[in-house]
C-alpha positions in Angstrom: 117.8 193.7 45.8 120.5 191.3 44.8 122.8 190.4 47.6 126.4 191.1 47.2 129.3 189.5 48.6 132.5 190.8 49.8 135.3 190.1 47.4 137.9 188.7 49.9 140.3 186.2 48.2 139.6 182.7 49.5 142.4 180.6 50.8 143.1 177.4 49.0 142.1 174.3 51.1 144.9 172.3 52.7 145.6 169.1 50.9 147.7 166.1 51.5 150.6 165.6 49.3 149.1 162.8 47.5 145.6 164.4 47.1 144.4 165.0 43.6 143.4 168.3 42.0 140.3 170.1 43.4 137.3 169.2 41.5 133.9 171.0 41.8 130.5 169.5 41.4 129.5 165.9 42.0 132.4 163.5 42.2 132.8 160.5 39.9 131.2 157.3 41.0 133.8 154.8 42.1 133.2 151.3 41.0 134.0 148.3 43.1 137.4 146.8 43.0 137.6 144.1 40.2 139.9 141.1 40.5 143.2 141.6 38.8 143.1 138.3 36.9 139.4 138.2 35.2 138.5 134.9 33.9 138.3 134.5 30.1 134.9 133.4 28.6 136.4 129.7 28.1 137.3 129.6 31.6 134.0 130.9 32.9 132.3 128.2 30.6 134.6 125.5 31.9 133.7 126.5 35.4 130.0 126.5 34.7 130.4 123.1 33.1 132.2 121.8 36.1 129.4 123.0 38.4 126.8 121.6 36.3 128.7 118.2 36.4 128.9 118.3 40.1 125.3 119.1 40.5 124.3 116.2 38.2 126.6 113.9 40.2 125.0 115.0 43.4 121.6 114.6 42.0 122.6 111.1 40.6 124.0 110.0 44.2 120.8 111.2 45.7 118.7 109.1 43.6 120.7 105.9 44.2 119.0 103.3 46.2 120.7 102.9 49.6 118.5 100.2 51.2 120.2 96.6 51.3 117.4 94.9 53.3 115.1 92.6 51.7 111.5 93.7 52.3 109.2 91.7 54.5 107.2 89.0 52.9 109.6 88.0 50.3 110.3 84.7 51.9 106.7 83.6 51.3 107.1 84.1 47.5 110.2 82.0 46.9 111.5 78.6 47.5 114.1 77.9 50.0 115.7 79.8 52.8 117.7 82.3 50.7 116.1 85.4 52.5 116.9 84.2 55.9 120.5 83.4 55.0 120.9 86.7 53.4 119.6 88.4 56.6 122.0 86.3 58.6 124.9 87.4 56.3 123.9 91.0 56.7 123.9 90.8 60.6 127.3 89.0 60.3 128.6 92.0 58.2 127.3 94.5 60.6 129.2 92.9 63.4 132.5 92.4 61.3 132.3 96.2 60.3 131.8 97.2 63.8 134.7 95.0 65.1 137.2 96.1 62.2 136.3 99.7 62.7 136.9 99.5 66.4 140.2 97.7 66.1 141.3 100.1 63.4 140.5 103.0 65.7 142.5 101.1 68.6 145.4 101.0 66.2 145.4 104.6 65.3 145.2 105.4 68.9 148.2 103.3 69.7 150.2 104.8 66.9 149.4 108.3 67.9 150.3 107.8 71.5 153.9 106.8 70.5 154.5 104.0 73.1 158.1 103.6 73.8 160.1 100.7 75.1 163.2 100.4 77.4 166.1 98.7 76.2 169.7 98.4 77.6 172.5 100.1 75.9 175.8 98.7 76.9 178.8 101.1 76.8 182.5 99.9 76.9 185.1 102.5 77.9 188.9 101.6 77.6 192.0 103.3 76.7 195.5 102.6 75.1 198.7 104.3 75.6 201.5 105.6 73.2 205.0 106.6 73.9 205.0 106.3 77.5 208.2 106.0 79.6 207.9 102.4 80.2 207.3 101.7 76.4 210.6 103.4 75.3 213.7 101.6 74.7 216.6 101.4 76.9 218.4 104.7 77.1 222.4 105.3 77.1 223.3 105.9 80.8 226.6 107.7 79.6 224.5 110.5 77.7 223.6 113.6 79.4 220.3 113.9 77.3 217.9 111.4 78.6 214.8 112.9 76.4 213.3 110.5 74.0 212.0 113.3 71.8 208.4 111.8 72.1 205.2 113.0 73.9 203.5 110.6 76.0 199.7 110.3 75.0 196.6 108.1 75.4 193.9 107.2 73.4 190.4 106.6 74.9 187.6 104.6 73.1 183.9 104.8 74.1 181.8 102.1 72.2 178.2 101.6 72.7 175.9 98.7 71.5 172.1 97.9 72.0 171.7 94.7 73.6 169.4 92.1 72.0 165.9 91.6 73.8 166.8 88.2 74.9 169.9 89.5 76.8 168.1 92.6 78.1 166.8 91.3 81.5 165.5 94.8 82.4 161.7 95.3 82.6 160.4 97.8 80.1 157.7 99.1 82.3 159.0 99.2 85.9 162.8 99.8 85.4 164.4 103.1 86.5 167.2 105.1 84.8 170.0 104.2 86.9 173.3 103.3 85.5 175.1 100.0 86.5 178.9 99.6 86.1 181.1 96.7 86.1 184.7 95.8 85.4 184.2 92.3 84.0 185.5 91.3 80.7 182.2 91.1 79.3 183.2 92.4 75.7 184.8 89.2 74.6 182.3 86.9 76.3 179.5 88.7 74.6 181.1 88.3 71.2 181.5 84.6 71.7 177.9 84.3 72.8 176.7 86.4 70.0 178.7 84.1 67.6 176.9 81.0 68.9 173.4 82.4 68.7 171.2 82.0 65.7 170.8 84.9 63.4 167.8 87.1 64.2 165.3 88.5 61.8 166.5 91.9 60.4 165.1 94.9 62.3 166.0 98.5 62.9 169.4 99.0 64.2 170.1 101.8 66.6 173.6 103.2 67.0 175.2 104.9 69.9 174.9 108.3 68.3 171.1 107.8 68.0 170.3 108.0 71.6 172.4 111.1 72.7 172.4 114.7 71.1 175.6 115.7 72.8 178.8 114.2 74.6 181.4 115.9 76.8 184.3 114.6 78.7 185.4 116.4 81.9 189.0 116.1 83.0 190.3 116.3 86.4 191.8 119.7 86.5 194.5 118.8 89.1 196.2 116.4 86.8 195.9 118.5 83.7 198.8 120.2 81.9 199.1 123.8 82.3 197.9 125.6 79.3 196.7 122.4 77.6 193.2 122.3 76.2 191.9 118.9 77.5 188.3 119.5 76.6 186.3 117.0 74.5 182.8 117.8 73.1 180.8 116.3 70.4 177.2 117.7 69.2 175.0 115.9 66.9 174.4 117.8 63.7 171.2 118.9 62.6 169.6 116.3 60.1 166.2 116.1 58.4 163.8 113.8 60.1 163.6 110.4 58.6 166.7 110.9 56.3 167.8 108.0 54.5 171.5 108.6 54.9 172.9 110.0 58.0 176.4 111.9 58.3 179.3 110.1 59.7 179.2 112.7 62.5 175.6 111.5 63.5 175.9 107.8 62.8 178.4 106.0 64.8 178.9 103.4 67.5 182.4 104.3 68.7 183.9 107.5 69.5 187.7 108.0 70.2 189.8 110.9 71.3 193.5 111.3 71.8 195.3 113.5 74.4 198.9 113.8 75.8 199.6 112.8 79.5 201.7 110.2 81.4 199.8 109.9 84.6 196.5 108.3 85.6 193.7 110.8 85.0 190.0 110.7 86.3 187.4 111.9 83.6 183.7 112.0 83.6 181.9 111.3 80.4 178.5 113.3 80.2 175.9 111.9 77.8 172.9 114.1 76.8 169.8 112.3 75.8 168.1 112.8 72.7 164.4 111.8 73.1 161.4 112.4 71.1 159.1 113.4 72.6 161.7 115.1 75.1 161.3 114.1 78.9 161.9 116.7 81.5 162.9 116.7 85.1 159.9 117.9 87.3 159.9 120.2 90.2 159.0 118.6 93.7 155.7 120.4 93.6 154.6 119.0 90.2 156.2 115.6 91.0 154.0 115.4 94.1 151.0 115.8 91.9 152.0 113.3 89.2 153.8 110.9 91.6 156.7 110.7 89.2 159.9 112.7 88.6 160.1 112.5 84.9 157.7 113.1 82.3 157.0 114.8 78.9 155.2 117.8 78.6 152.0 116.3 77.3 152.3 113.7 80.2 152.7 116.6 82.8 149.4 118.4 81.4 147.4 115.3 81.2 148.5 114.2 84.7 147.4 117.4 86.3 144.1 117.3 84.5 143.6 113.9 85.7 144.3 114.9 89.1 141.7 117.7 89.0 139.1 115.2 87.9 139.9 112.5 90.3 139.8 115.0 93.2 136.6 116.6 92.0 138.0 120.1 92.1 136.4 121.4 88.9 133.7 123.8 89.5 130.0 123.0 88.4 129.2 126.3 86.8 132.4 127.0 85.2 134.1 123.9 83.9 137.2 125.8 82.7 138.2 126.7 86.4 139.0 124.6 89.4 139.7 125.1 92.9 143.1 124.3 94.3 143.9 122.0 97.1 147.2 122.1 99.1 149.1 120.2 96.2 147.8 122.4 93.5 148.3 125.6 95.7 151.9 124.7 96.2 152.1 124.1 92.3 150.3 127.1 91.0 150.7 129.6 93.9 147.1 130.6 94.1 143.6 129.5 95.2 141.9 129.0 91.9 143.2 127.8 88.7 142.1 127.7 85.0 142.5 124.5 82.7 143.4 126.4 79.4 146.5 127.9 81.3 147.8 124.5 82.6 150.2 124.2 79.5 152.0 127.4 80.5 151.7 126.9 84.3 153.9 123.7 84.1 157.0 125.6 82.1 158.5 126.8 85.3 158.2 123.4 86.7 160.1 121.3 84.1 163.8 121.4 83.5 166.1 119.4 81.0 167.2 115.9 82.3 170.7 115.8 83.9 173.2 114.2 81.5 174.2 110.6 82.1 177.5 110.7 83.9 180.1 107.9 83.4 183.2 108.3 85.6 186.3 106.6 84.2 190.0 106.4 85.0 192.6 106.7 82.4 195.3 104.3 83.3 198.9 104.7 81.9 200.7 102.5 84.0 202.4 99.2 82.8 200.7 97.0 85.5 197.2 97.8 84.0 198.0 97.4 80.3 199.6 94.0 80.9 196.0 92.8 81.3 193.7 95.7 80.3 190.0 95.5 81.2 187.3 97.9 79.9 184.9 99.6 82.2 181.3 98.6 81.4 178.1 100.6 81.9 174.5 99.6 81.3 172.1 102.4 80.6 168.4 102.2 79.8 167.2 104.1 76.7 164.0 104.5 74.9 163.3 102.9 71.5 160.2 102.9 69.4 157.8 100.0 69.7 158.7 97.6 66.8 155.1 97.0 66.2 154.6 100.8 65.6 156.3 100.6 62.2 154.2 97.6 61.1 150.9 99.2 62.4 151.8 102.4 60.7 152.2 100.6 57.5 149.1 98.9 57.8 147.0 102.0 58.4 148.7 103.9 55.5 148.3 100.9 53.1 146.9 102.0 49.8 145.0 98.7 49.3 142.7 99.7 52.1 141.2 102.6 50.1 141.1 100.4 46.8 139.2 97.8 48.9 136.8 100.2 50.3 135.9 101.6 46.7 135.4 98.0 45.5 133.1 97.3 48.5 131.3 100.5 47.8 130.6 99.4 44.3 129.3 96.0 45.4 127.1 97.7 48.0 125.7 99.9 45.1 125.0 96.7 42.9 123.4 95.1 46.0 121.2 98.0 46.6 120.0 97.8 43.0 119.2 94.2 43.3 117.1 95.0 46.4 115.2 97.6 44.8 114.4 95.2 41.9 113.3 92.6 44.5 111.1 95.4 46.2 109.6 96.2 42.7 108.8 92.6 42.0 107.5 92.1 45.3 105.0 95.1 44.8 104.0 93.5 41.5 103.5 90.1 43.0 101.4 91.6 45.7 99.3 93.4 43.1 98.6 90.5 40.9 98.0 88.1 43.9 95.3 90.5 45.3 93.8 90.7 41.9 93.7 87.0 41.4 91.8 86.6 44.6 89.0 89.0 44.1 89.3 90.9 40.9 86.0 92.8 41.0 86.6 94.3 44.6 90.2 95.0 43.9 89.7 96.9 40.7 87.0 98.9 42.5 89.3 99.7 45.3 92.2 100.4 42.8 90.2 102.8 40.7 89.0 104.6 43.8 92.7 104.9 44.9 93.8 106.1 41.6 91.0 108.6 41.5 92.0 109.9 44.8 95.4 110.1 43.9 94.6 112.1 40.9 92.6 114.4 42.8 95.5 115.1 45.4 98.0 115.7 42.6 95.9 118.0 40.6 94.8 119.8 43.8 91.1 119.2 43.2 90.5 117.4 46.4 87.8 119.0 48.6 88.4 120.0 52.2 87.5 116.9 54.5 88.2 114.5 51.7 85.1 115.0 49.6 82.6 112.3 48.8 85.2 109.7 48.9 86.1 110.3 52.5 82.5 110.8 53.9 81.6 107.4 54.6 81.8 105.3 57.7 84.7 103.2 56.7 86.8 106.5 56.6 85.8 107.2 60.1 86.7 103.8 61.4 90.1 103.2 62.8 92.4 100.4 63.6 94.8 98.0 61.7 91.9 96.6 59.8 90.5 99.8 58.7 91.0 101.7 55.4 93.7 103.9 57.0 95.9 100.8 57.5 95.7 99.7 53.8 98.4 99.7 51.3 96.6 102.2 49.3 96.5 104.8 51.9 100.1 104.2 52.6 100.9 104.7 48.7 98.9 107.8 48.7 100.5 109.3 51.6 103.9 108.5 50.3 103.0 110.2 47.2 101.6 113.3 48.8 104.7 113.5 51.1 107.1 113.1 48.1 105.4 115.4 45.8 107.9 118.4 45.0 107.1 121.9 46.4 106.1 124.4 43.5 
C-alpha cells in the first residue's frame, strides 16, 4: 500500500535579505578564489626564466672554490719561500680583518649611542628706552597741558651665542645644569678677544633658537598697567628633521620685544629646552636607584635593569621577574616586578624638566642708561659630538661597498689559483710516485680504480669482496692501507656521490 501524505501547505523557509533563490538538489561546486590580476603567459614565462637564472646562479656559487689556503707539501715542490710568505700574508690578513671589523662595530655603537657634549651658551639681556620723561624736551611752564603726546616704552633684547671650545672652561662630563649670572661688560670684551683670535675651521654653528623649543617672559604684575597685555611668548614652529633651510622663526640668535612703561620692572625669562633625546626630571624614588636627578627614558630603563643585575635580584627560574628590595619597592609599590613592564613603570616617575629661569630688571631711569651694562648668563647646553658626523659619513661611505665587491672578486680569483695549485700538486704527487716504483704504483692504482668502479656501479660485495679480504685490509695504523691516499680518494668519492 502506498503511503500517503497530508496535503498541508508548507511554509517557505526564512531567508536573509541577501540570500539567493531556493535551489533544490546538489548545489554547484564553488571554486577557490582566483587572484584578480592573473599573470599573462609572457609574465609567467619571464618569472620562470628568472627562477631558473636564480637557481643557476646559486648552483654556480656553490661550485665556486672557497679555499684560499695552499695545501701542505707545496713548499717541497717549488724553489724559494713563496709558500711561507703567502701563509704569513694570510695570517696578517686575518688579523687585519678582525681588527677592522671590531673597530667598525665600535664606531657603529658610538654613533648609535648618540653621545652628547656640554658647551656653554652665553646669553646677554639688555634693554633700551624710548620716549621716557627724562628724554623729552623742556616743556613750556606757562602752558596748562604738560603732556607730550608720547607713550613711554622700552625694548628688551635677548641675545645668545655659543662660546668657542677654548673659551668654555666647563667640564663636559662632570658639569651641572646651574646658571651663573654676572653684570660685567663681557660683550665688548668678548668681541675684542674674538677679533684677535685666529679664525677656526668651519663647523656646525648652533643658534639660540636651536637649544629651546619655547620662551616666555613673566612680568611683575604689581608694576604692570591695568588692562595691558604684557605677556611675551615664542614657540618654535614645527620643521622637518634635517631641513636645509629653517624659517626665520626657528633660526635666530636674537629676540627683541617692545612694551610700554615708564617704571623699572622685574621680569623672569623662561627657556624651555629642546633636546633629542628628551631628558626628564626623575622622582625621588627613581633618582635614589639611578643616583641622578635627570635622565632620558632609555637611560632610566637601562639604569633600573643594571641595578637589578648588580644587586642579584633576578629570579633563577623565571628570568623575566625579579624580587624588589627597599628601593625597588618604593619605586614599584610591590614586592615583585617584571622586566618587560619596566618601560611602563617609569612613566609616572618622569616629568618634563623645569624651564631655565633668567631674572632681569628692566631699567628705565636716566642714571642706568648713562652707562648701560647687560646682564649675562652662562647656560650649559647639549650639542652633538663633532666626531659623530664624521663617523656617520665614514660608515655610510659608498666606497666601502665598492671596495668590498672588489675584494670579493680578488678572493674568487685567489681561490681559483689555489685550486689550480692543488690540482698541480696532485699531479706532481702522482707522477712522482710513478717515477719511483712504476710497477707497484700501477698495480695499486689499477686496484684502486677497480674498487672505485665497483663502488660507483654498486657491484661491491658486502664486507669488501676479494679485494678487502687480505691481511693488509685488517691491519690498522697510519702505515696501513687505510691511511693511504687511495682510500681517502675512494671515501671522498663515495661520500660525494649524489643520492638517486
